[in-house]
C-alpha positions in Angstrom: 5.3 3.7 -7.1 6.2 7.1 -8.8 5.8 8.8 -5.4 8.2 6.8 -3.6 10.9 6.8 -5.9 10.6 10.7 -5.9 10.1 11.1 -2.4 13.0 13.2 -1.4 13.5 10.7 1.9 13.7 8.1 -0.1 16.6 9.9 -2.2 18.4 10.9 1.0 17.6 7.3 2.6 19.8 5.9 -0.7 22.4 8.9 -0.6 23.2 8.5 3.1 23.4 4.8 3.6 19.9 4.4 5.6 18.4 1.1 4.9 14.9 3.1 4.9 13.2 6.3 4.9 11.7 5.3 8.3 15.3 6.4 9.8 14.4 10.2 9.5 11.5 9.5 11.6 13.7 8.2 14.3 16.5 10.9 13.8 13.7 13.5 14.0 12.0 12.6 17.0 15.1 11.7 18.7 16.6 15.2 18.3 13.7 16.6 19.9 13.2 14.2 22.7 16.6 12.8 23.9 15.7 9.2 23.3 18.8 7.5 22.6 21.9 7.6 25.1 25.0 6.0 25.9 24.9 2.7 27.1 21.0 2.1 26.6 19.4 -0.9 25.8 16.7 -0.7 23.3 14.7 -3.2 21.7 13.2 -2.3 18.0 10.2 -4.0 17.4 9.0 -4.5 13.9 12.6 -3.4 12.5 13.4 -4.9 8.9 14.5 -3.8 7.2 16.6 -2.0 9.4 16.1 1.6 9.3 15.8 2.5 13.4 18.2 -0.2 14.7 20.7 1.6 12.4 19.9 5.0 13.5 20.3 3.6 17.4 23.7 1.9 16.2 25.0 5.1 14.7 24.2 7.2 17.5 25.9 4.6 19.6 28.8 4.5 18.2 29.0 8.6 17.8 28.7 8.8 21.6 31.4 5.9 22.0 33.8 8.1 19.1 33.2 11.5 21.0 33.6 10.4 24.9 34.7 6.8 24.9 31.4 5.8 26.5 30.2 2.2 26.4 28.2 1.0 23.5 24.5 0.2 24.2 22.8 -2.8 23.4 20.3 -3.4 20.8 17.7 -6.0 20.1 15.8 -5.9 17.1 12.8 -8.3 16.0 10.5 -8.8 13.1 8.8 -11.4 11.7 10.7 -10.6 8.2 14.0 -11.6 7.7 16.8 -8.5 8.3 20.0 -8.4 7.0 22.9 -8.0 9.6 23.8 -4.9 11.3 26.9 -4.8 13.1 25.9 -3.9 17.1 22.5 -5.4 16.4 21.0 -9.1 18.0 18.2 -10.1 15.4 15.4 -12.0 16.4 13.3 -13.3 13.8 9.7 -14.1 14.7 5.6 -13.0 14.5 5.3 -10.7 18.1 1.9 -12.0 18.2 3.0 -15.6 19.2 4.1 -16.3 23.1 7.2 -18.6 21.6 8.5 -15.3 20.1 7.9 -13.2 23.1 9.3 -15.7 25.1 12.4 -15.7 22.9 13.0 -12.0 23.3 12.4 -12.2 27.0 15.2 -14.9 27.1 17.5 -12.4 25.1 16.9 -9.8 27.8 17.6 -12.5 30.6 15.6 -10.2 33.2 17.1 -6.9 32.2 15.2 -4.0 32.3 15.0 -1.9 28.5 15.9 2.2 28.6 13.9 2.3 25.0 11.3 0.5 23.5 10.9 1.1 20.1 7.4 0.0 17.9 7.5 0.5 13.9 5.5 -2.2 13.9 2.5 -2.6 10.9 0.7 -5.4 9.8 0.7 -6.8 5.9 -2.0 -4.7 4.7 -4.9 -6.4 3.1 -6.6 -3.1 1.9 -9.6 -3.8 4.2 -9.1 -0.6 6.0 -11.3 -2.1 9.4 -9.2 -5.3 9.3 -6.1 -3.4 8.5 -6.4 -1.2 11.6 -7.8 -4.0 13.7 -4.6 -5.6 13.1 -2.3 -3.0 13.5 -3.9 -1.7 16.8 -3.7 -5.0 18.2 0.2 -5.0 17.3 0.5 -1.7 19.1 -1.3 -3.0 22.1 1.3 -5.8 22.5 3.9 -3.5 22.2 2.4 -1.2 25.2 1.9 -4.8 27.1 5.7 -5.3 26.3 6.9 -1.6 27.2 4.5 -1.9 30.8 6.5 -4.9 31.6 10.4 -4.3 30.7 10.8 -0.8 30.7 13.2 0.5 33.5 12.2 3.7 35.4 13.2 6.8 33.0 12.5 4.4 30.2 10.5 5.8 27.4 7.8 4.0 24.7 7.9 5.0 21.1 4.8 3.5 19.1 3.7 3.8 15.8 -0.2 3.6 15.5 -2.7 4.7 13.2 -5.7 7.3 13.6 -8.9 6.0 13.2 -11.2 3.1 15.2 -9.7 2.7 18.6 -7.2 5.0 18.2 -8.8 7.6 21.3 -9.0 4.5 23.3 -5.2 3.3 22.8 -4.6 7.0 23.7 -6.3 6.6 27.0 -4.6 3.5 27.5 -1.3 4.8 26.7 -2.0 7.8 29.2 -2.4 5.6 32.2 0.7 4.0 31.6 2.7 7.2 30.4 0.7 10.4 32.1 2.9 12.7 29.4 2.6 10.8 26.7 2.6 13.3 23.4 1.9 12.7 19.7 4.5 13.0 17.5 4.3 13.6 13.5 7.5 13.7 12.1 8.3 15.5 8.7 9.4 12.3 6.8 5.8 11.2 7.6 3.8 11.6 4.6 0.9 14.2 5.3 -1.8 12.4 3.9 -0.5 9.5 6.0 -2.8 8.5 8.7 0.3 7.4 10.8 1.5 9.0 13.9 4.0 8.3 16.6 3.0 8.4 20.3 5.9 9.0 23.0 5.6 8.0 26.7 8.4 8.6 29.4 8.8 7.6 32.5 10.3 9.6 35.7 13.4 8.5 36.5 12.1 7.6 39.7 8.9 6.0 39.1 7.6 2.6 37.3 4.7 2.3 34.9 1.4 3.9 36.4 -0.1 0.2 35.5 2.2 -1.3 38.2 3.0 -4.0 35.9 6.7 -3.9 36.5 
């Protein structure tokens, strides 16, 4: 608790009006990789309390103010409740359940996605192997969603935890996104096993698995 309260990113998030310190992770990755652009359709998995959706929405407003561009679309999903954010459509449900996935796909109404974000994590039990397995399962579900719904030129950013099944997940990620790369933003605590994997599709290609 003391570490969290004294964390400089926690303090910055409060001072700058971000819902979570995780906002700085996406801000840093987006500054490097240019994931968010005007008019994009973005799906944010594991969105609560809304830090990443907040970053995307703010980027959209900044683009619109500078160039009169069209605001993009953000669909956020989480098992937990999330306080409403302007410009964000929120769906509450368990991403592991077919009914929740069907509701998300219904919102998309056949429209493909430019960016899939997944900062999703399971509720931790404190049992390392069990928590790792559940975390990897959620990452795999997010990857399957990205394989089905990304547009050519789309991008997928997913949080994973190094440990059991990590290498296998990286191999699968690279089979769909051959140029997939690891990102470890400064706001991710150094002692944490979390890293982010980023996959981008060329604008003229679909996912390598051919699931699209």
